[in-house]
DRENPASE-272755 format. One record per residue (C-alpha): residue number from 0; residue in one letter; x, y negated, z negated. Coordinates in nm, 3 decimals, padded with zeros to 5 digits. Each point is the difference from the previous one (the first is absolute). Example, Ala and Ser with C-alpha at 12.3 -4.5 7.8 and 13.67 -1.06 7.14 Angstrom:
BEGIN
 resi resn      xx      yy      zz
    0    a  01.230  00.450 -00.780
    1    s  00.137 -00.344  00.066
// end
This chain:
BEGIN
 resi resn      xx      yy      zz
    0    m  01.708 -05.986  01.294
    1    y  00.275 -00.180 -00.204
    2    q  00.372  00.027  00.004
    3    i  00.244 -00.115 -00.272
    4    t  00.375 -00.061  00.090
    5    c  00.326 -00.051 -00.217
    6    d  00.277 -00.174  00.186
    7    n -00.170  00.099  00.325
    8    q -00.025  00.359 -00.110
    9    v -00.345  00.184 -00.035
   10    l -00.072  00.023 -00.349
   11    y -00.377  00.113  00.044
   12    d -00.162  00.149  00.252
   13    v -00.287  00.263 -00.035
   14    r  00.103  00.180  00.300
   15    l  00.353  00.083 -00.168
   16    k  00.017  00.240 -00.320
   17    d  00.322 -00.145 -00.105
   18    r -00.097 -00.354  00.025
   19    i -00.318  00.000 -00.259
   20    v -00.056 -00.266 -00.251
   21    l -00.291  00.011 -00.269
   22    s -00.264 -00.269 -00.044
   23    p  00.138 -00.260  00.230
   24    k -00.210 -00.344 -00.052
   25    l  00.062 -00.314  00.165
   26    n -00.111 -00.318 -00.130
   27    l  00.003 -00.316  00.221
   28    e -00.115 -00.356 -00.098
   29    t -00.007 -00.323  00.193
   30    g  00.308 -00.215 -00.132
   31    k  00.130  00.273 -00.214
   32    n  00.313  00.242  00.023
   33    g -00.231  00.306  00.032
   34    t  00.068  00.328 -00.169
   35    l  00.055  00.365  00.077
   36    t  00.008  00.284 -00.230
   37    f  00.044  00.381  00.039
   38    m  00.146  00.312 -00.174
   39    l  00.298  00.166  00.166
   40    p  00.044  00.371 -00.068
   41    p  00.332  00.193  00.012
   42    q -00.093  00.190  00.298
   43    n  00.025 -00.328  00.227
   44    e  00.300 -00.018  00.198
   45    l  00.066 -00.380 -00.098
   46    y -00.056  00.070 -00.367
   47    n  00.353 -00.143 -00.080
   48    d -00.018 -00.278  00.254
   49    v -00.217 -00.248 -00.136
   50    q  00.220 -00.284 -00.158
   51    q -00.157 -00.283 -00.232
   52    k  00.017 -00.347  00.134
   53    k  00.210  00.115  00.321
   54    s -00.198  00.267  00.207
   55    i -00.236 -00.159  00.272
   56    i -00.348  00.165 -00.070
   57    q -00.263 -00.041  00.281
   58    v -00.361  00.128  00.069
   59    f -00.146  00.066  00.357
   60    r -00.308  00.077  00.124
   61    v  00.033  00.271  00.276
   62    d -00.266  00.016  00.268
   63    r -00.012  00.211  00.333
   64    i -00.186 -00.227  00.267
   65    n -00.025  00.153  00.347
   66    g  00.264  00.237 -00.083
   67    i  00.257 -00.254 -00.105
   68    i  00.094 -00.003 -00.356
   69    t  00.019 -00.359 -00.169
   70    r  00.148 -00.120 -00.344
   71    t -00.150 -00.317 -00.169
   72    e  00.194 -00.103 -00.307
   73    l -00.197 -00.089 -00.291
   74    f  00.252 -00.045 -00.270
   75    r  00.380 -00.079 -00.048
   76    g  00.192 -00.030 -00.332
   77    t  00.218  00.188 -00.249
   78    a -00.042  00.222 -00.288
   79    y  00.025 -00.203 -00.331
   80    s -00.091  00.312 -00.216
   81    v  00.110  00.354  00.012
   82    k -00.068  00.233 -00.302
   83    d  00.037  00.372 -00.037
   84    d -00.302  00.187 -00.173
   85    f -00.010  00.344 -00.194
   86    y -00.008  00.179  00.339
   87    n  00.283 -00.187  00.154
   88    r -00.228 -00.183  00.241
   89    k  00.109 -00.358  00.054
   90    q -00.285 -00.252 -00.062
   91    v  00.093 -00.280  00.261
   92    e -00.131 -00.372 -00.025
   93    c  00.068 -00.219  00.291
   94    e -00.056 -00.374  00.094
   95    g -00.024 -00.181  00.296
   96    e  00.259 -00.226  00.170
   97    l -00.110 -00.319 -00.120
   98    s  00.154  00.106 -00.336
   99    f  00.344 -00.010  00.170
  100    f -00.032 -00.378 -00.070
  101    n  00.008  00.081 -00.368
  102    d  00.352  00.111  00.060
  103    t  00.150 -00.347  00.095
  104    i  00.036 -00.340 -00.183
  105    v -00.042 -00.359  00.108
  106    r  00.256 -00.225 -00.094
  107    p -00.068 -00.354 -00.119
  108    y -00.122 -00.216  00.293
  109    d -00.167 -00.319  00.099
  110    f -00.222  00.041  00.303
  111    q -00.191 -00.262  00.242
  112    g -00.137  00.068  00.327
  113    d -00.283  00.217  00.172
  114    v -00.147  00.315 -00.128
  115    e  00.151  00.237  00.271
  116    t  00.347 -00.117 -00.075
  117    l -00.037  00.069 -00.376
  118    f -00.135  00.334  00.086
  119    k  00.289  00.091  00.218
  120    q  00.249 -00.135 -00.262
  121    y -00.126  00.266 -00.259
  122    i  00.022  00.265  00.259
  123    n  00.349 -00.068  00.100
  124    n  00.111 -00.025 -00.361
  125    h -00.141  00.338 -00.077
  126    n  00.166  00.148  00.306
  127    a  00.330 -00.117 -00.105
  128    q -00.033  00.203 -00.324
  129    v -00.131  00.362  00.109
  130    n  00.102  00.252  00.249
  131    e -00.114  00.039  00.362
  132    e -00.300  00.220 -00.075
  133    k -00.147 -00.261 -00.229
  134    k  00.045 -00.324  00.218
  135    f -00.293 -00.168  00.177
  136    v -00.026 -00.223  00.282
  137    a -00.211 -00.299 -00.089
  138    r -00.213  00.008  00.293
  139    n -00.369 -00.191 -00.008
  140    c -00.097 -00.262 -00.230
  141    t -00.354 -00.132  00.041
  142    v -00.044 -00.192 -00.321
  143    t  00.034 -00.356  00.001
  144    d -00.015 -00.305 -00.237
  145    s -00.220 -00.305  00.075
  146    n  00.286 -00.219 -00.013
  147    d  00.243  00.254  00.189
  148    y  00.245 -00.110 -00.263
  149    i  00.060  00.178 -00.337
  150    t  00.239 -00.023 -00.291
  151    r  00.117  00.304 -00.213
  152    a  00.272  00.037 -00.241
  153    n  00.108  00.247 -00.271
  154    i  00.282 -00.008 -00.240
  155    n -00.035  00.328 -00.132
  156    y  00.080  00.334  00.152
  157    p -00.325  00.182  00.092
  158    t -00.030  00.285  00.207
  159    s -00.081 -00.045  00.388
  160    k -00.343  00.137 -00.057
  161    n -00.110 -00.204 -00.296
  162    e  00.122 -00.317  00.163
  163    m -00.178  00.080  00.357
  164    d -00.337  00.055 -00.202
  165    d  00.055 -00.290 -00.225
  166    k  00.108 -00.260  00.280
  167    l -00.194  00.118  00.290
  168    i -00.290  00.250 -00.077
  169    n -00.116 -00.172 -00.342
  170    i  00.014 -00.337  00.161
  171    l -00.077  00.042  00.349
  172    g -00.212  00.322  00.012
  173    g  00.053  00.236  00.284
  174    h  00.159  00.350 -00.019
  175    f  00.307  00.199  00.117
  176    e -00.005  00.293  00.243
  177    t  00.280  00.211  00.113
  178    g  00.067  00.278  00.266
  179    e  00.242  00.139  00.251
  180    l  00.126 -00.250  00.280
  181    e -00.141  00.094  00.338
  182    d  00.361  00.110  00.122
  183    g  00.033  00.215 -00.270
  184    t  00.333 -00.179 -00.128
  185    g -00.114 -00.100 -00.339
  186    r -00.275 -00.129 -00.224
  187    y -00.196 -00.325  00.005
  188    i -00.188 -00.197 -00.241
  189    d -00.303 -00.254  00.072
  190    y -00.131 -00.277 -00.219
  191    l -00.373 -00.018  00.128
  192    a -00.275 -00.242 -00.107
  193    n -00.295  00.243  00.051
  194    y -00.096  00.358  00.082
  195    d -00.140 -00.016  00.345
  196    r -00.061  00.365  00.113
  197    n -00.348  00.141  00.017
  198    a -00.019  00.376 -00.030
  199    t -00.185  00.160  00.288
  200    q -00.111  00.276 -00.234
  201    l -00.313 -00.081 -00.211
  202    i -00.112  00.128 -00.360
  203    e -00.365  00.078  00.036
  204    f -00.262  00.139 -00.254
  205    g -00.106  00.316  00.141
  206    k  00.318  00.081  00.222
  207    n  00.328 -00.023 -00.200
  208    l -00.070 -00.197 -00.333
  209    l  00.021  00.245 -00.295
  210    d -00.017 -00.226 -00.298
  211    i  00.008 -00.362 -00.094
  212    t  00.033 -00.229 -00.295
  213    q -00.020 -00.384 -00.021
  214    c  00.215 -00.207 -00.206
  215    i -00.040 -00.373 -00.087
  216    k  00.321 -00.115 -00.174
  217    t  00.050 -00.338 -00.191
  218    e  00.335  00.049 -00.178
  219    d  00.160 -00.252  00.244
  220    v -00.282 -00.269 -00.047
  221    a  00.125 -00.339 -00.129
  222    t -00.231 -00.275 -00.074
  223    r  00.263 -00.248 -00.082
  224    i  00.300 -00.072  00.220
  225    i  00.305 -00.204 -00.120
  226    p  00.171 -00.100  00.347
  227    l  00.401 -00.067 -00.022
  228    g  00.190 -00.157  00.273
  229    k  00.384 -00.045  00.069
  230    k  00.211 -00.067 -00.318
  231    d  00.179 -00.332 -00.037
  232    d  00.360 -00.056 -00.073
  233    d -00.065  00.053 -00.385
  234    g -00.146  00.345  00.079
  235    n -00.370 -00.124 -00.051
  236    y -00.281  00.139  00.205
  237    l -00.222 -00.262  00.201
  238    t -00.340  00.015 -00.146
  239    i -00.337 -00.171  00.087
  240    k -00.055 -00.162 -00.331
  241    d  00.046 -00.384  00.140
  242    i -00.272  00.044  00.277
  243    n -00.227  00.237 -00.215
  244    n -00.119 -00.197 -00.299
  245    g  00.307  00.131 -00.202
  246    l -00.090  00.373  00.054
  247    d  00.269  00.224  00.143
  248    y -00.273  00.252  00.121
  249    v -00.300  00.048  00.210
  250    q -00.285  00.221 -00.097
  251    d -00.343  00.124  00.127
  252    d -00.270 -00.068 -00.267
  253    a -00.243  00.247  00.119
  254    a  00.277  00.259 -00.015
  255    v  00.099 -00.073 -00.338
  256    a -00.370  00.037 -00.120
  257    l -00.006  00.364  00.148
  258    f  00.351  00.108 -00.102
  259    g  00.135 -00.259 -00.257
  260    i  00.325 -00.200  00.063
  261    i  00.257  00.220  00.170
  262    e  00.325 -00.188  00.082
  263    q  00.259  00.079  00.272
  264    t  00.321 -00.175  00.117
  265    v  00.033 -00.041  00.360
  266    i  00.372 -00.138  00.134
  267    f  00.014 -00.191  00.323
  268    e  00.387 -00.063  00.014
  269    d -00.018 -00.194  00.321
  270    v -00.270 -00.235 -00.108
  271    t  00.145 -00.344 -00.078
  272    s -00.321 -00.225 -00.040
  273    a -00.267  00.019 -00.242
  274    e -00.291 -00.048  00.241
  275    n  00.113  00.298  00.213
  276    l  00.056  00.187 -00.331
  277    l -00.348 -00.063 -00.092
  278    k -00.157  00.130  00.302
  279    k  00.210  00.334 -00.003
  280    g -00.117  00.042 -00.364
  281    q -00.359 -00.017  00.111
  282    e  00.067  00.218  00.287
  283    a  00.146  00.245 -00.247
  284    l -00.277 -00.022 -00.255
  285    e -00.246  00.074  00.279
  286    e  00.164  00.300  00.090
  287    n  00.059  00.129 -00.375
  288    i -00.374 -00.009 -00.067
  289    n -00.081  00.266  00.236
  290    a -00.032  00.362 -00.134
  291    t  00.160  00.250  00.210
  292    v -00.217  00.278  00.141
  293    s  00.138  00.349  00.097
  294    i -00.158  00.322  00.123
  295    e  00.188  00.324 -00.095
  296    l -00.126  00.321  00.214
  297    s  00.086  00.325  00.124
  298    a -00.053  00.054  00.365
  299    a  00.120  00.262  00.243
  300    d  00.250 -00.111  00.246
  301    l -00.165  00.120  00.329
  302    h  00.364  00.003  00.176
  303    n  00.078  00.315 -00.182
  304    l -00.282  00.173  00.193
  305    d  00.039 -00.205  00.334
  306    v  00.357 -00.157  00.073
  307    n -00.168 -00.232  00.242
  308    i -00.161 -00.168 -00.275
  309    e  00.228 -00.282 -00.156
  310    s  00.121  00.084 -00.344
  311    f -00.038 -00.261 -00.276
  312    k  00.274 -00.224 -00.075
  313    i  00.093 -00.202 -00.308
  314    g -00.081 -00.360  00.066
  315    d -00.270  00.078  00.255
  316    n -00.323 -00.180 -00.020
  317    v -00.248  00.289 -00.021
  318    r -00.373 -00.030  00.071
  319    i -00.232  00.169 -00.260
  320    i -00.344  00.075  00.069
  321    s -00.229  00.133 -00.248
  322    k -00.358 -00.123 -00.006
  323    p -00.069  00.176 -00.350
  324    h  00.265 -00.227 -00.132
  325    g -00.090 -00.322  00.188
  326    l  00.332 -00.011  00.195
  327    d  00.097 -00.057  00.349
  328    r  00.302 -00.214  00.009
  329    y  00.403  00.020  00.038
  330    f  00.217  00.052 -00.322
  331    l  00.367  00.008 -00.039
  332    l  00.150  00.345 -00.037
  333    s  00.222 -00.104 -00.281
  334    k  00.080  00.343 -00.148
  335    l  00.027  00.339  00.157
  336    s  00.051  00.324 -00.182
  337    l  00.086  00.324  00.196
  338    a  00.042  00.362 -00.118
  339    l  00.246  00.111  00.255
  340    d -00.086  00.375 -00.046
  341    s -00.358 -00.049  00.078
  342    v -00.176 -00.116  00.304
  343    s -00.346 -00.038 -00.139
  344    s -00.026 -00.363 -00.134
  345    c  00.171 -00.311 -00.122
  346    s -00.053 -00.251 -00.274
  347    m -00.014 -00.374  00.073
  348    t -00.051 -00.330 -00.156
  349    l -00.129 -00.274  00.207
  350    g -00.037 -00.355 -00.131
  351    a -00.051 -00.364  00.106
  352    t -00.055 -00.318 -00.190
  353    f -00.346 -00.140  00.113
  354    k -00.287 -00.202 -00.152
  355    t -00.115  00.249 -00.275
  356    f -00.300 -00.021 -00.246
  357    t  00.227 -00.163 -00.237
  358    q  00.080 -00.290  00.216
  359    k -00.356 -00.026  00.112
  360    q -00.090 -00.036 -00.398
  361    i  00.256 -00.270 -00.010
  362    e -00.166 -00.182  00.289
  363    d -00.332  00.051 -00.137
  364    e  00.128 -00.150 -00.342
  365    k  00.104 -00.293  00.172
  366    r -00.326 -00.049  00.172
  367    l -00.159  00.030 -00.346
  368    n  00.221 -00.253 -00.159
  369    t -00.083 -00.226  00.283
  370    s -00.362  00.051 -00.040
  371    i  00.021 -00.082 -00.395
  372    q  00.206 -00.309  00.078
  373    k -00.270 -00.123  00.259
  374    n -00.278  00.084 -00.266
  375    t  00.182 -00.192 -00.274
  376    e -00.001 -00.284  00.230
  377    n -00.379  00.046  00.066
  378    v -00.077  00.008 -00.357
  379    e  00.162 -00.366 -00.033
  380    i -00.233 -00.090  00.279
  381    l -00.290  00.162 -00.160
  382    n  00.050 -00.228 -00.298
  383    k -00.043 -00.290  00.205
  384    n -00.268  00.110  00.238
  385    v -00.230  00.253 -00.155
  386    v -00.188  00.036  00.333
  387    s  00.290  00.173  00.171
  388    i -00.005  00.306 -00.247
  389    e -00.212  00.218  00.208
  390    n  00.217 -00.042  00.320
  391    n  00.315  00.068 -00.204
  392    v -00.161  00.324 -00.150
  393    e -00.079  00.134  00.331
  394    k  00.356 -00.067  00.110
  395    l  00.128  00.191 -00.308
  396    d -00.215  00.278  00.110
  397    e  00.126 -00.023  00.321
  398    n  00.335  00.053 -00.129
  399    i -00.096  00.286 -00.215
  400    t -00.137  00.162  00.292
  401    e  00.299 -00.047  00.210
  402    l  00.202  00.143 -00.271
  403    d -00.237  00.309 -00.033
  404    e  00.060  00.063  00.375
  405    d  00.359 -00.018 -00.017
  406    v  00.006  00.261 -00.288
  407    q -00.211  00.225  00.240
  408    e  00.243 -00.078  00.287
  409    i  00.317  00.099 -00.233
  410    n -00.169  00.336 -00.104
  411    k -00.028  00.062  00.375
  412    t  00.373 -00.046  00.050
  413    l  00.113  00.236 -00.280
  414    i  00.178  00.277  00.170
  415    q -00.146  00.289 -00.173
  416    v -00.210  00.303  00.072
  417    p -00.380 -00.066 -00.034
  418    g -00.135  00.213 -00.285
  419    n -00.291  00.132  00.206
  420    y  00.217  00.059  00.298
  421    v  00.241  00.265 -00.061
  422    k -00.029  00.208 -00.308
  423    m  00.324  00.135 -00.153
  424    s -00.086  00.379  00.042
  425    d -00.100 -00.094  00.376
  426    f  00.351 -00.139  00.033
  427    e  00.169  00.280 -00.158
  428    a -00.188  00.208  00.242
  429    y  00.097 -00.210  00.294
  430    k  00.370  00.014 -00.092
  431    i -00.003  00.405 -00.009
  432    e -00.200 -00.027  00.341
  433    v  00.281 -00.225  00.155
  434    s  00.275  00.218 -00.124
  435    q -00.169  00.317  00.121
  436    k -00.026 -00.177  00.348
  437    l  00.350 -00.110 -00.001
  438    f  00.137  00.360 -00.075
  439    g -00.280  00.183  00.185
  440    i  00.252  00.028  00.303
  441    y  00.212  00.261 -00.175
  442    t -00.049  00.345  00.121
  443    v  00.170  00.306 -00.172
  444    k  00.144  00.224  00.246
  445    g  00.212  00.257 -00.202
  446    s  00.337  00.066 -00.108
  447    l  00.333  00.021  00.162
  448    s  00.330  00.120 -00.109
  449    n  00.201 -00.326  00.042
  450    y  00.036 -00.329  00.119
  451    e  00.179  00.107  00.336
  452    a -00.313  00.221  00.063
  453    l -00.217 -00.304 -00.050
  454    e  00.173 -00.208  00.254
  455    e -00.023  00.274  00.264
  456    i -00.391 -00.034  00.008
  457    e -00.104 -00.112  00.330
  458    n -00.362 -00.060 -00.034
  459    k -00.057 -00.208 -00.276
  460    e -00.264 -00.288 -00.096
  461    i  00.019 -00.294 -00.234
  462    g -00.137  00.140 -00.346
  463    d  00.150  00.353  00.033
  464    v  00.121  00.108 -00.332
  465    y  00.243  00.308 -00.067
  466    n  00.161  00.130 -00.310
  467    l  00.378  00.100  00.017
  468    l  00.067  00.316 -00.169
  469    d  00.361 -00.037 -00.101
  470    t -00.034 -00.341 -00.150
  471    g -00.364  00.005 -00.085
  472    a -00.047 -00.344  00.173
  473    n -00.313 -00.105  00.170
  474    y  00.033 -00.223  00.336
  475    v -00.247 -00.197  00.185
  476    y  00.037 -00.089  00.373
  477    t -00.046 -00.382  00.073
  478    d  00.088 -00.237  00.284
  479    s  00.347 -00.018 -00.149
  480    g  00.060  00.368 -00.002
  481    w -00.022  00.237 -00.296
  482    d -00.041 -00.169 -00.357
  483    k  00.058  00.193 -00.316
  484    l -00.309 -00.010 -00.244
  485    s  00.135  00.204 -00.298
  486    e  00.289  00.226 -00.092
  487    i  00.090  00.264 -00.271
  488    i  00.314 -00.117 -00.193
  489    d  00.262  00.250 -00.108
  490    f  00.085 -00.043 -00.347
  491    s  00.171  00.340 -00.020
  492    n  00.316 -00.136 -00.066
  493    y -00.102 -00.180 -00.306
  494    y -00.035  00.107 -00.345
  495    t -00.349  00.008 -00.149
  496    k -00.095 -00.154 -00.333
  497    d -00.031  00.330 -00.171
  498    e  00.350  00.112  00.106
  499    i  00.158 -00.321 -00.127
  500    d -00.180  00.027 -00.326
  501    k  00.132  00.353 -00.035
  502    m  00.349 -00.103  00.055
  503    i -00.023 -00.282 -00.241
  504    e -00.123  00.248 -00.265
  505    q  00.292  00.226  00.077
  506    i  00.245 -00.287 -00.017
  507    k -00.128 -00.095 -00.345
  508    g -00.007  00.360 -00.118
  509    g  00.376  00.045  00.103
  510    t -00.080  00.281  00.237
  511    e  00.100  00.052  00.364
// end
């Protein structure tokens, strides 16, 4: 069960009739602000209390474990958009607390030192410009630089969020994480190099995997990198021209043959030697010729059926096991979408950058070019010594055989459903079967007069479903108590479309 609060007051709880919102949806993403959207009806007691850019909105997962109720924070932020629709319902859009750094400015500065000191400088600068509820304690910093010494400067006036992304994330990598301090006295922000949490819950074909889509994205691929180092006194960047045959770039010829020339500039502000800049440029090139593989899937979070099973968390490394799709490995849970008024399933995106078919093509292209070069040398030898032709032809045949074997290996590594393994119709039938299994625990018990009568039931089991006569709502009993499944919404206080049309015609006709 989920709960939404506004300035520490309950805004949404399915157990409270006067604290209901419609279509609440939470979207979380690694390194991003996160968003929460919902529709607030006039019947909600806090209808007029949600203030844009000021009210603190939070989302909690509420569980009852061994009779003890626990609340786990999933989201914290503010409402950036509140719009009234035709029926006076407020359409509320919220963004996570990393967006607070968009509200402050970094004045011109010139920094020299280590990464942690700069990180804390950005946070302290932000704190000096905001109210207490938007301040953070710069806690852990695990991102480092190889020289343990960086230089950063800016004569403009960027937002704190842009400067932190540009001068930390985009150059050194890593990500920001926020949360509540253990003593409850405020909020913290960490700058972490890696995601190192492994989820204990698996996503497995035949159990909780409902749907899956694989994507290989190449929009970030670069085949030519122009590395730039520290600026000199005249404002000119250090380049690699002097030590790279007059060229200011490095490129991968095999990748160029596949994709064409795709240039990208990478700035290393703390690099002062051309040799070191060339090395970093080559490292950046190697990283940018990889394609990004992501898995988009729908899966049931088994925590909703058994609170003793750990729920999925954004930033977790989740193990996916699906023999029909050739998968058994960990993926980073990079996106998580939750419908807070449903306990049935959640939508996830799991992704990781690893050696893909594209990269293996590049390596095979390199081997092919090497073979061609060797064969060219062999031709020159053949012109001098005809006797060695047969030997060289045998070597060429061996190279071709090796390439054929590599192609076969590539096909094996493709992450896809074998055409003769799972038919589409069989997979659709499987999804229906899994869904029926997940919801097969529901047992319709009958109708009761109201929610109070529901709470008075002593003998109840998980999966029992009752209908309430006063609201038309259906409730199911889970480990966390009674969860609402549906409800009849009363629109009796609203005009119908026909009534409004009649009033408009009367006004046009001048009648009362």
